[in-house]
C-alpha positions as CSV (number, residue, x, y, z in Angstrom):
1,X,-12.4,-13.3,30.2
2,X,-10.1,-15.9,32.0
3,X,-8.6,-19.4,31.3
4,X,-10.7,-22.5,32.9
5,X,-9.3,-23.9,36.2
6,X,-9.2,-27.4,37.7
7,X,-12.9,-27.1,37.2
8,X,-13.6,-27.9,33.3
9,X,-17.4,-28.5,33.4
10,X,-17.2,-32.5,33.6
11,X,-18.8,-33.1,36.5
12,X,-22.6,-33.8,36.5
13,X,-23.3,-30.9,38.7
14,X,-21.0,-28.8,37.4
15,X,-18.6,-28.3,40.4
16,X,-18.0,-30.1,43.7
17,X,-20.3,-28.3,46.0
18,X,-17.7,-25.5,46.6
19,X,-19.1,-22.3,48.2
20,X,-20.4,-19.9,45.2
21,X,-18.2,-16.8,46.6
22,X,-15.1,-18.8,44.9
23,X,-17.3,-21.0,42.3
24,X,-14.0,-21.4,40.0
25,X,-10.7,-20.5,42.0
26,X,-11.8,-22.1,45.3
27,X,-10.0,-20.8,48.3
28,X,-6.5,-21.5,47.2
29,X,-6.8,-18.9,44.6
30,X,-9.3,-16.7,45.8
31,X,-6.8,-13.8,47.3
32,X,-3.6,-12.6,46.6
33,X,-2.3,-8.8,45.8
34,X,-2.7,-10.3,42.0
35,X,-6.3,-10.5,42.0
36,X,-7.0,-7.2,40.5
37,X,-4.9,-7.2,38.1
38,X,-6.1,-10.7,36.8
39,X,-9.6,-9.6,36.8
40,X,-11.3,-8.6,33.5
41,X,-14.9,-8.1,35.0
42,X,-15.1,-4.4,34.3
43,X,-14.0,-4.5,30.9
44,X,-16.5,-7.7,30.5
45,X,-19.4,-5.5,30.6
46,X,-19.4,-5.2,27.0
47,X,-20.0,-8.9,26.4
48,X,-22.2,-9.1,29.7
49,X,-25.3,-9.7,27.5
50,X,-23.6,-11.8,25.2
51,X,-22.7,-14.1,27.8
52,X,-26.3,-14.6,29.1
53,X,-27.4,-15.7,25.6
54,X,-24.3,-17.8,25.5
55,X,-25.2,-19.7,28.8
56,X,-29.1,-19.9,27.6
57,X,-28.1,-21.7,24.4
58,X,-25.8,-24.0,26.1
59,X,-28.3,-24.8,28.7
60,X,-30.9,-25.2,26.5
61,X,-29.0,-27.9,24.6
62,X,-27.9,-29.5,28.1
63,X,-31.3,-30.2,28.6
64,X,-32.3,-31.2,24.9
65,X,-29.3,-33.8,25.3
66,X,-30.5,-35.2,28.1
67,X,-27.7,-33.9,30.3
68,X,-29.2,-31.7,32.6
69,X,-32.8,-32.2,34.1
70,X,-35.5,-29.9,32.3
71,X,-36.6,-28.4,36.0
72,X,-32.9,-27.4,36.8
73,X,-32.5,-26.2,33.7
74,X,-35.8,-24.2,34.3
75,X,-34.1,-22.6,37.4
76,X,-31.0,-22.0,36.1
77,X,-32.5,-20.0,33.0
78,X,-35.2,-18.1,35.3
79,X,-31.8,-17.1,37.4
80,X,-30.3,-15.9,34.1
81,X,-33.2,-13.8,33.6
82,X,-32.8,-12.2,37.0
83,X,-28.9,-11.3,36.5
84,X,-30.0,-9.8,33.3
85,X,-32.6,-7.4,34.8
86,X,-30.1,-6.6,37.7
87,X,-27.3,-5.5,35.4
88,X,-23.8,-5.9,35.2
89,X,-23.5,-3.8,38.0
90,X,-25.3,-6.0,40.3
91,X,-22.7,-9.0,39.9
92,X,-20.6,-10.3,42.5
93,X,-17.1,-10.2,42.4
94,X,-15.1,-12.6,40.4
95,X,-12.2,-12.9,37.9
96,X,-14.5,-12.2,34.6
97,X,-18.0,-12.0,34.1
98,X,-18.7,-15.8,33.2
99,X,-17.7,-16.7,36.8
100,X,-19.4,-13.7,38.4
101,X,-22.6,-14.6,36.1
102,X,-22.5,-18.4,37.3
103,X,-21.9,-17.2,41.0
104,X,-25.0,-15.2,40.8
105,X,-26.9,-18.1,39.6
106,X,-25.6,-20.6,42.2
107,X,-26.4,-17.9,44.7
108,X,-30.1,-18.0,43.4
109,X,-30.4,-21.9,42.6
110,X,-27.8,-23.7,44.9
111,X,-25.5,-25.9,44.3
112,X,-27.7,-27.5,41.0
113,X,-27.3,-23.8,39.3
114,X,-23.3,-25.1,38.8
115,X,-24.7,-27.7,36.0
116,X,-25.0,-24.6,33.6
117,X,-21.4,-25.1,33.1
118,X,-21.3,-28.7,32.4
119,X,-19.5,-30.0,29.2
120,X,-18.0,-26.3,28.3
121,X,-14.9,-24.4,29.8
122,X,-14.6,-20.8,30.0
123,X,-12.2,-21.1,27.0
124,X,-14.7,-22.1,24.3
125,X,-17.3,-19.7,26.6
126,X,-15.4,-16.7,26.1
127,X,-14.7,-17.2,22.3
128,X,-18.0,-17.8,21.8
129,X,-19.3,-14.4,23.9
130,X,-16.6,-12.2,21.9
131,X,-17.7,-13.6,18.7
132,X,-21.4,-12.9,19.4
133,X,-20.5,-9.3,20.6
134,X,-18.4,-8.5,17.8
135,X,-21.0,-9.9,15.2
136,X,-23.1,-6.9,16.3
137,X,-20.2,-4.2,16.3
138,X,-19.2,-5.1,12.7
139,X,-22.7,-5.0,11.4
140,X,-22.8,-1.3,13.1
141,X,-19.3,-0.9,11.4
142,X,-20.6,-2.0,7.8
143,X,-23.8,0.3,8.2
144,X,-21.5,3.4,8.6
145,X,-19.4,2.5,5.8
146,X,-22.9,2.1,3.3
147,X,-23.9,5.3,4.8
148,X,-20.9,6.9,4.1
149,X,-21.0,5.4,0.2
150,X,-24.3,6.5,0.0
151,X,-23.1,10.4,0.7
152,X,-20.3,10.1,-1.6
153,X,-23.1,8.6,-4.3
154,X,-25.2,11.9,-3.9
155,X,-22.6,14.3,-4.2
156,X,-21.3,12.5,-7.2
157,X,-24.6,12.7,-8.7
158,X,-25.0,16.8,-8.1
159,X,-21.9,17.4,-9.0
160,X,-21.3,15.2,-12.4
161,X,-20.0,18.4,-14.3
162,X,-18.6,20.3,-11.3
163,X,-15.1,21.0,-12.9
164,X,-12.2,20.7,-10.0
165,X,-8.6,20.2,-10.2
166,X,-7.0,17.2,-10.1
167,X,-3.7,16.2,-8.1
168,X,-0.7,14.2,-8.4
169,X,2.2,15.2,-5.6
170,X,-0.4,17.8,-4.6
171,X,0.5,19.7,-7.5
172,X,-2.0,20.4,-10.1
173,X,-2.3,17.5,-12.9
174,X,-5.4,17.2,-14.5
175,X,-8.7,18.7,-14.3
176,X,-11.4,15.8,-13.4
177,X,-15.1,16.7,-11.4
178,X,-16.4,16.6,-7.9
179,X,-18.4,13.5,-8.9
180,X,-15.1,11.6,-10.2
181,X,-13.3,12.5,-7.1
182,X,-16.4,11.4,-5.1
183,X,-16.6,7.9,-6.6
184,X,-13.0,7.3,-6.4
185,X,-13.4,7.0,-2.7
186,X,-16.8,5.3,-3.0
187,X,-15.2,2.5,-4.9
188,X,-12.6,1.9,-2.2
189,X,-14.9,2.2,0.5
190,X,-17.0,-0.6,-1.3
191,X,-13.8,-2.6,-1.1
192,X,-13.4,-1.9,2.7
193,X,-17.2,-2.8,2.8
194,X,-16.7,-6.2,1.4
195,X,-13.5,-7.1,3.9
196,X,-15.8,-6.3,6.5
197,X,-18.6,-8.7,5.3
198,X,-15.9,-11.3,5.0
199,X,-14.5,-11.0,8.3
200,X,-18.1,-11.2,9.6
201,X,-18.4,-14.6,7.9
202,X,-15.3,-16.1,9.9
203,X,-16.8,-14.6,13.2
204,X,-19.8,-16.1,12.6
205,X,-18.5,-19.5,13.7
206,X,-19.4,-20.9,17.0
207,X,-16.7,-22.2,19.2
208,X,-18.6,-23.7,21.6
209,X,-18.1,-27.6,22.5
210,X,-14.5,-27.0,22.3
211,X,-14.2,-26.9,26.1
212,X,-10.9,-26.1,27.9
213,X,-9.1,-27.3,24.2
214,X,-9.4,-31.0,24.4
215,X,-13.4,-31.5,23.9
216,X,-15.8,-33.0,26.4
217,X,-16.6,-37.0,27.0
218,X,-20.6,-35.5,27.0
219,X,-22.7,-36.1,24.2
220,X,-23.6,-32.8,23.5
221,X,-24.8,-31.2,20.1
222,X,-22.6,-28.4,19.0
223,X,-24.5,-27.6,16.1
224,X,-27.5,-26.9,18.3
225,X,-25.9,-24.0,20.4
226,X,-24.5,-22.7,17.0
227,X,-28.2,-22.5,15.8
228,X,-29.6,-21.2,18.8
229,X,-26.9,-18.3,18.6
230,X,-27.5,-17.4,15.0
231,X,-23.7,-19.0,13.8
232,X,-24.2,-19.5,10.1
233,X,-21.0,-18.7,8.7
234,X,-19.9,-16.8,5.8
235,X,-22.8,-14.7,3.8
236,X,-20.9,-16.2,0.7
237,X,-22.5,-19.5,1.8
238,X,-25.7,-18.5,2.0
239,X,-28.3,-17.8,-0.6
240,X,-29.5,-14.4,-0.7
241,X,-33.0,-14.3,0.9
242,X,-32.6,-17.2,2.3
243,X,-34.4,-17.8,5.6
244,X,-33.7,-18.8,8.9
245,X,-34.7,-22.5,8.5
246,X,-32.5,-22.9,5.4
247,X,-29.4,-21.3,6.8
248,X,-27.2,-24.0,8.5
249,X,-25.3,-24.1,11.7
250,X,-21.6,-23.6,11.3
251,X,-19.1,-24.5,14.1
252,X,-15.4,-24.1,14.5
253,X,-14.5,-28.1,13.5
254,X,-11.4,-28.6,15.9
255,X,-11.7,-28.1,19.6
256,X,-8.5,-26.7,20.2
257,X,-9.0,-24.2,17.2
258,X,-12.0,-23.2,18.5
259,X,-11.0,-22.5,22.2
260,X,-7.6,-20.7,21.4
261,X,-7.8,-18.9,18.0
262,X,-8.3,-15.4,17.7
263,X,-7.3,-15.2,14.1
264,X,-10.8,-13.5,13.3
265,X,-10.0,-10.5,16.0
266,X,-6.8,-9.7,14.2
267,X,-9.1,-10.3,10.5
268,X,-11.5,-8.1,11.9
269,X,-9.0,-5.2,13.0
270,X,-7.0,-5.4,10.0
271,X,-10.1,-4.9,7.8
272,X,-11.1,-1.6,10.1
273,X,-7.7,-0.2,9.8
274,X,-7.7,-0.6,6.2
275,X,-11.2,1.3,6.2
276,X,-9.7,3.6,8.8
277,X,-6.8,4.6,6.2
278,X,-9.4,5.2,3.3
279,X,-11.0,7.7,5.7
280,X,-7.7,9.3,6.7
281,X,-7.1,10.0,2.9
282,X,-10.7,10.9,2.4
283,X,-10.6,13.3,5.5
284,X,-7.1,14.7,4.4
285,X,-8.4,15.5,0.5
286,X,-11.1,17.7,2.4
287,X,-9.1,19.4,4.7
288,X,-6.6,20.5,2.0
289,X,-9.6,21.5,-0.4
290,X,-11.2,23.3,2.7
291,X,-7.4,25.1,3.1
292,X,-7.9,26.3,-0.6
293,X,-11.2,27.5,-0.5
294,X,-13.4,25.1,-2.5
295,X,-15.1,23.5,0.0
296,X,-16.7,24.6,3.2
297,X,-17.8,22.2,5.8
298,X,-20.8,22.4,7.9
299,X,-20.5,24.3,11.1
300,X,-21.8,20.9,12.4
301,X,-18.3,19.3,11.3
302,X,-16.1,22.2,12.4
303,X,-15.3,24.5,15.5
304,X,-13.4,27.6,16.0
305,X,-10.6,28.9,17.6
306,X,-10.6,30.1,21.9
307,X,-8.9,33.0,20.7
308,X,-9.1,33.6,17.0
309,X,-12.8,34.4,16.2
310,X,-12.6,34.1,12.7
311,X,-11.1,30.7,12.6
312,X,-13.2,27.8,11.0
313,X,-11.3,24.3,11.2
314,X,-11.8,21.1,10.0
315,X,-11.5,19.3,13.1
316,X,-13.8,16.6,13.1
317,X,-12.1,15.5,10.1
318,X,-8.7,15.8,11.5
319,X,-9.5,13.4,13.9
320,X,-10.9,10.7,11.3
321,X,-7.6,11.2,10.1
322,X,-6.1,10.6,13.5
323,X,-8.2,7.5,13.8
324,X,-6.1,5.7,11.4
325,X,-2.8,5.6,13.3
326,X,-4.9,4.2,16.2
327,X,-6.1,1.6,14.1
328,X,-3.0,0.7,12.7
329,X,-1.5,0.7,16.3
330,X,-4.2,-1.9,17.3
331,X,-3.2,-4.0,14.3
332,X,0.4,-3.7,15.4
333,X,-0.1,-4.4,19.1
334,X,-2.6,-7.7,18.4
335,X,-0.5,-9.0,16.1
336,X,2.3,-9.2,18.7
337,X,0.2,-10.1,21.4
338,X,-0.7,-13.3,19.4
339,X,2.7,-14.2,17.4
340,X,4.1,-16.1,20.0
341,X,1.5,-17.8,21.8
342,X,1.3,-21.5,21.9
343,X,-1.6,-23.7,21.6
344,X,-4.1,-23.7,23.3
345,X,-5.3,-21.0,26.0
346,X,-3.3,-18.4,27.2
347,X,-3.9,-15.7,29.4
348,X,-2.5,-13.2,27.0
349,X,-5.8,-13.6,25.2
350,X,-7.5,-11.4,27.7
351,X,-5.6,-8.5,26.7
352,X,-6.2,-9.4,23.0
353,X,-9.9,-8.5,22.8
354,X,-9.3,-5.0,24.0
355,X,-7.8,-4.3,21.0
356,X,-10.9,-5.2,18.7
357,X,-13.3,-2.9,21.1
358,X,-11.4,0.2,20.8
359,X,-10.7,-0.1,17.1
360,X,-14.1,-1.0,16.1
361,X,-15.6,1.8,18.1
362,X,-13.2,4.4,16.9
363,X,-13.3,3.6,13.2
364,X,-17.6,3.1,13.4
365,X,-17.8,6.6,14.9
366,X,-15.0,8.3,12.2
367,X,-16.7,6.4,9.5
368,X,-20.1,8.1,10.6
369,X,-18.8,11.5,11.3
370,X,-16.8,11.3,7.7
371,X,-20.5,10.5,6.1
372,X,-21.9,13.3,7.7
373,X,-19.3,15.5,6.9
374,X,-19.4,14.7,3.0
375,X,-23.1,14.9,2.8
376,X,-23.3,18.5,4.2
377,X,-20.2,20.1,2.8
378,X,-20.6,22.9,0.4
379,X,-18.4,22.5,-2.9
380,X,-17.4,26.3,-4.3
381,X,-18.1,25.4,-8.0
382,X,-16.9,29.2,-9.5
383,X,-13.7,28.7,-7.4
384,X,-12.9,24.9,-8.5
385,X,-13.7,26.0,-11.7
386,X,-11.1,28.7,-12.2
387,X,-8.5,26.3,-10.2
388,X,-9.5,23.5,-12.2
389,X,-7.0,25.2,-15.3
390,X,-4.1,26.5,-13.0
391,X,-0.8,25.2,-13.4
392,X,-1.7,24.3,-17.3
393,X,-3.6,21.1,-16.1
394,X,-4.5,20.8,-19.6
395,X,-1.0,20.0,-20.8
396,X,-1.8,16.2,-21.0
397,X,-5.1,16.7,-23.2
398,X,-2.6,18.6,-25.7
399,X,-0.3,15.8,-25.8
400,X,-2.8,13.3,-26.6
401,X,-4.4,15.6,-29.5
402,X,-0.9,15.6,-31.1
403,X,-0.4,12.0,-30.4
404,X,-4.0,10.8,-31.9
405,X,-2.8,13.3,-35.1
406,X,0.3,10.5,-35.8
407,X,2.9,12.0,-33.5
408,X,4.6,9.6,-30.9
409,X,3.4,10.1,-27.3
410,X,7.0,11.3,-26.1
411,X,7.7,13.8,-29.1
412,X,4.5,15.4,-28.3
413,X,5.2,15.1,-24.9
414,X,8.3,17.0,-25.3
415,X,6.5,19.9,-27.4
416,X,4.1,20.4,-24.3
417,X,6.8,20.1,-21.8
418,X,9.0,23.0,-23.9
419,X,6.0,24.8,-24.1
420,X,4.9,24.9,-20.4
421,X,8.1,26.6,-19.7
422,X,7.3,29.4,-21.5
423,X,3.1,29.5,-20.8
424,X,0.1,27.5,-21.3
425,X,-1.7,29.1,-24.7
426,X,-1.5,28.5,-27.9
427,X,1.1,30.6,-28.9
428,X,3.6,29.1,-26.0
429,X,2.8,25.6,-27.6
430,X,3.0,27.0,-31.2
431,X,6.5,28.3,-30.7
432,X,7.5,25.2,-28.8
433,X,6.2,22.8,-32.0
434,X,8.5,25.4,-34.4
435,X,11.5,24.4,-32.2
436,X,11.0,20.7,-31.6
437,X,9.0,19.9,-34.8
438,X,10.6,22.4,-37.1
439,X,7.0,23.3,-38.3
440,X,4.0,24.9,-37.5
441,X,1.4,23.7,-35.0
442,X,-1.5,23.6,-37.2
443,X,0.5,21.1,-40.0
444,X,-0.5,18.8,-37.3
445,X,-3.6,19.8,-35.6
446,X,-6.2,22.1,-36.1
447,X,-6.1,25.2,-34.2
448,X,-9.6,25.3,-32.8
449,X,-8.8,21.7,-31.7
450,X,-6.0,22.7,-29.5
451,X,-8.0,25.9,-28.1
452,X,-10.6,23.3,-27.0
453,X,-8.2,20.8,-25.7
454,X,-7.0,23.7,-23.6
455,X,-10.2,24.2,-22.0
456,X,-10.6,22.1,-18.7
457,X,-14.5,21.3,-19.1
458,X,-13.7,20.1,-22.7
459,X,-10.8,18.4,-21.3
460,X,-12.8,16.4,-18.9
461,X,-15.8,15.7,-21.3
462,X,-13.3,14.3,-23.8
463,X,-12.1,11.3,-21.0
464,X,-14.7,9.5,-21.5
465,X,-12.8,5.9,-21.3
466,X,-14.7,3.7,-18.5
467,X,-14.0,5.0,-15.4
468,X,-12.9,8.3,-16.5
469,X,-14.5,11.6,-15.3
470,X,-16.5,12.7,-18.4
471,X,-20.3,12.5,-17.4
472,X,-21.4,9.8,-19.1
473,X,-18.6,7.6,-17.9
474,X,-19.7,9.3,-14.3
475,X,-23.1,8.0,-15.1
476,X,-21.9,4.6,-15.8
477,X,-20.1,4.7,-12.6
478,X,-22.9,6.0,-10.5
479,X,-25.0,3.2,-11.7
480,X,-22.4,0.4,-10.9
481,X,-22.1,2.1,-7.3
482,X,-25.6,2.3,-6.3
483,X,-26.1,-1.4,-7.4
484,X,-23.3,-2.8,-5.2
485,X,-24.4,-0.4,-2.5
486,X,-28.0,-1.4,-2.8
487,X,-26.7,-5.2,-2.7
488,X,-24.4,-5.0,0.1
489,X,-27.4,-3.0,2.3
490,X,-29.8,-6.0,1.4
491,X,-26.6,-8.3,2.9
492,X,-26.4,-6.2,5.7
493,X,-30.1,-6.4,6.2
494,X,-30.2,-10.1,5.9
495,X,-27.6,-10.7,8.5
496,X,-28.8,-8.5,11.1
497,X,-32.4,-10.1,10.6
498,X,-30.8,-13.5,11.1
499,X,-28.9,-12.2,14.6
500,X,-33.0,-11.1,15.3
501,X,-34.4,-14.1,14.5
502,X,-32.0,-16.2,16.1
503,X,-32.4,-14.1,19.5
504,X,-36.3,-14.8,19.2
505,X,-36.0,-18.6,18.6
506,X,-34.0,-18.8,21.6
507,X,-36.1,-16.6,23.8
508,X,-38.9,-19.0,22.8
509,X,-36.9,-22.0,23.6
510,X,-36.0,-20.4,27.0
511,X,-39.8,-19.4,27.7
512,X,-40.8,-23.2,27.2
513,X,-38.9,-23.9,30.4
514,X,-38.9,-20.9,32.7
């Protein structure tokens, strides 16, 4: 993934007839101790298939624009098919996959094979390859967020009335339900999905035609290569359910911006890092719950000690938690790489892409593991119910009850706070009322209502405000969550289908020449 050298694709035959072994750098730059340091060929295996598709689309466009003869294009496209069959490992040595593929084509076709590089640079070529491959990776990441949301929605549906302790500062705070807890993460991951979809839209724009950075004098059709490669912009710009024919090609307008910008990488890594942070919180919660014996992970998502046979450790979730650090590091690394780069292309960008590949792989796997762990976990409802009332967790409910009776909330708060120093039963509250209010508790509230407010299940049921833990509120949240998940899954399917349609259409065009 290197910068174009003196040959920028402007000669009609794509080169000056040099030996294919030095198709880009020539003899002058073909050796030296830094060759291996400069080479990205091994790392470029990830974009090997993408580069072949970008080459095919570019060649088809060149023929249609009358820049390359149809018979020459047929030979080049046939050679590209052969390169694909042989695979990345069979490529000749080169600085990068782009040079190696071009060399392999020229080896098969002869000098005429160099015409495949007419009117482009490796700068816009690599930018297109990265975007092409990254689309697939981001769709895979989005798929795992959807699977995790579906797991959380299933847990919530099954545990609408499963009481559990809620915490702030890791201290018992108020009783809630497993459903309410699960839906809190579903909502956060829903936003993670949205961020990835938005990033996808900006990835899905074509930089081809930007050449080295200053465009080209050839009369090319940038929209055509964008169309052939399925670069049709943001999902937000397309009506849901629109056909491939209705979607319009989108290009990165400015040629310098097209070849040199990597903000789409940074945005993607940031979105993945945000998702990894959400996953880390989810993992931490489940690890703590497992420590307290209120949830048990499936053996498939646990391990044991090499020396202590009784141990069942939540190792997978500990690794999920750690991925957030890796992702945050990639954001910092990528930002630092990009922050001081002048326009246009700089070799630093060869190192920038690694951050994106490593992050999308790690976060996608972590999300998939989290979904499986959540879906197969077993919740100990009896222990949860007991712990839900510990630490006077219903104190706020009693204070709310006194406030509903007309006391200022701060006065009610003082009564219950004084009671908490001596206990959490009715007698302790009664004594505090006498001390703070100078009157019996039942002067203000019915004793039976106080007793009900002290019950965790009743306390949860009373919190029926929008988004609250009461079963009827949870039912509404489930409905919203399911609808949002279904809509996002439809969008995901449409995006995946659009890529498949574009690939099939490109193949059909290629078949017309080979």
